N, C-alpha and C positions, 0 to 999 in steps of 0.2 A: 216766489221763494226768495227770502233774504239770505245773502251770503256775505261773510266778511273774510278778509284775508288775514291769516295768522302771521306770527312773527317771521316765519320762514317764507311767506309769500303764498303758501298753499291755501286752497279754499277751505273754509270752516263753515259747516252747516249750523244753523241755529239749533239750540238744545231741543226745542219743541219739535223740530223736523226730524232730528236724529231719533228721538224717542218713538216717533211714529213709523220709522222705517221697519219693514217686515223682517223678522228674524227667520233663519232657516229652521224649519221644523225638524225635530229629531227623526231619524229613520225608524221604520217599524222594528227592525232588528235591534237597534239601540234601545228602543222603548221596552222591548221584550226582555233584553238583558238586564236593564235597570230594575224591572219588576221582579225578575228572578233573583237578583241580588238582594232585594228587599224581602225575599221569602214569600212572595205572593203565590198561593196555591193555584190560583186560576192561571197564572203565567206558566207554571210547570205543566198543567194540563194542556195548555195551548202548545207548548213546546213538544209534548209527546204526540199530540194530534198531527203536528206539522212534520215531524221527523220520524215517527215510528216506522212507517212503511219503508222509507229510504234506508234507515239504519238496519232493518231486518234484511232488506235486499242485499246490502253490502255484506253483512255478517254471513248470510246464507251463501253468497258467492264465494266467500273466503273459506268458510269452514266446510262447505258441501254437506252440511248436516243440520237439519231443521231444529233439532233439540238444542244443539250447541249454539245455533244462531239466536234462538229465543233467549237462551241464557246470556248471550253476549249483549242482546238488546237491553235486558234488565240491568246488567252490569254497567252498560253505557249510560243509561239515564240516571242510575244511582250515582255514578261518578260525576255526571254533570251537576246534579243536585248538590253534591258535597263540595264541589270545587268551583262553582260558578263565580263565587266572590273573588277568586284569584284570576278570573278571566280578564285579561288586560285589553283585549280588543286588537292585539297585534295582527290577528287574522280574523276572517269572518267567523261568525258563530257556526255556520255550517261546516267550515273547514275544521274548526276545533272539535265539533261533534264527530265528524268523519274520522279524525285522528284517534279519538278515544275509542271509536267503534273498531278500527283496525287493530288497535292494541288489545282490546277485549277479545276479538276473534282470534288473534294470534295466541293469546293465552290458552284458549280452548284447544287450539290446534296442537300446542306443545303438550297438553295433557293426554293427547291421543297419539303420541309418537309411536307407540307400539302398533298402531294401525296405519302408520305412514306409508303411503304408496307413491310418494313423489319420486320423480326421476331427475337426476342431475341434468341440468339443461344442456351442458356440453355434450352429453351422450346422445342427445336428440337432434343436435345441429346437423345440417346437411353435410355430406362428405364431398370432397373435391379431389380431382385427379391431379397429377403432377403439373399439368398445364393451367391449373386454376379453374377448370370447368366443373360444374356440378356433375356428380356421378349419376344422379337421378333428378330430373326436374320436377318441380311441384306442378300439380294439375292447375289448369286455368279455372278460377272460381267464377268467372263471368261467362255468360250473362245470367246464369241460373243460381248464383250464390244466395240471393235473398230467398229464393224459392226453397232452396235446400236447408237454409237455416230454420225454416218453419217446419221442416219435416221432423216428425217425432223421433225417428231412428237417428237422423242426423244430430238432433238435439242430445240424444244419449251419448253419441260419440264425442260431441263437443264437451259435454259435462265431464266425461272421463278424462279427456285430454287436458282440460283446464285443471281438474283435480290432481293431475300428475305434475303440475307446475310447482316448482319450489315457491315458498311463501313470498319471497321478495319480488318474484316475477308475477305471481298470481295477483298480488295486491295491486300492482300497476295496471295489469290487464283488466281486472274487474272495475277499478275506479274509472279507467279511461273508456273501455268499450262497453261495459254493462251499465255503469252509472252515468256515463256521458260527461264526465268532468274534462276540462281542458288540460293540456300538459302542464300549464302553469298551476292550475288548481291541484292536480295530483302531486306536483312537486311540493306545494305548500302543506298538503295533508301528510305526506310521508317524510317531509323535511329533507328532500333531495334537490339536486340541481335539475333544471329542465333538461339539460343534456343527459343526465343519468336516467331520467324518466323515459326520454325518447329511446335511449339505448336498450333499456330493459323491455320496453313495449315492443320494440322491433324484434328482439330475441324471443319474447314470449309468443308473439304472433307466428313466428317461424316454427317454434316448438309445437304449437297447436296444429298448424298445417301439416307438419311432418307426422304427427301422431294420427291424423285422420286421412292421410293422403291415399291409403289403400281403399278406403271407403269411397273417397272422391273419384278415384280412377274407375271403380266399378260402376259408378253412377253416370259416367260420361256417355 
């Protein structure tokens, strides 16, 4: 390979060599976004196939209502289709889609305020005595926690407990514990700090445990 030194003393590759150097291929996500921006119908179909189940799962977890969740799915993909040209890539495509899904689900929840059964989270936080000790301790979830989570009755109690969470806390819990996103990813979706995500997640988990502790104690 022939190399010359430039005016600054740095190595300069011959033009023929530079032209043959491999270029970094575009990411699959970047390619999909580009096709979506071009209005490619096949790209939109691919997007729906890739994200439909994830979007429905998130919307269902937030709304606790299958009909509202399905409406939120449709609203999400319609919004993606209309606004993809304005997607700048500041976040990942999945983060952007999750954010749209959360907003669509919250809209459905607001329309059902007359059916709201949420409980202010502070009312469900554990009580402490004057010395700072818990008035009632939480049951130990191990080693049977996984077993009990699979129990149909337990699932019903969990569903009710999560449904009683205020939207700000429920969204964090669903994204983190149901959808498996990291704290950083949840923060990006909800436009929160990681510290705020951790705080809300901690309080949401305590809330759920407090709501189902009577059942847990019976099963010990």
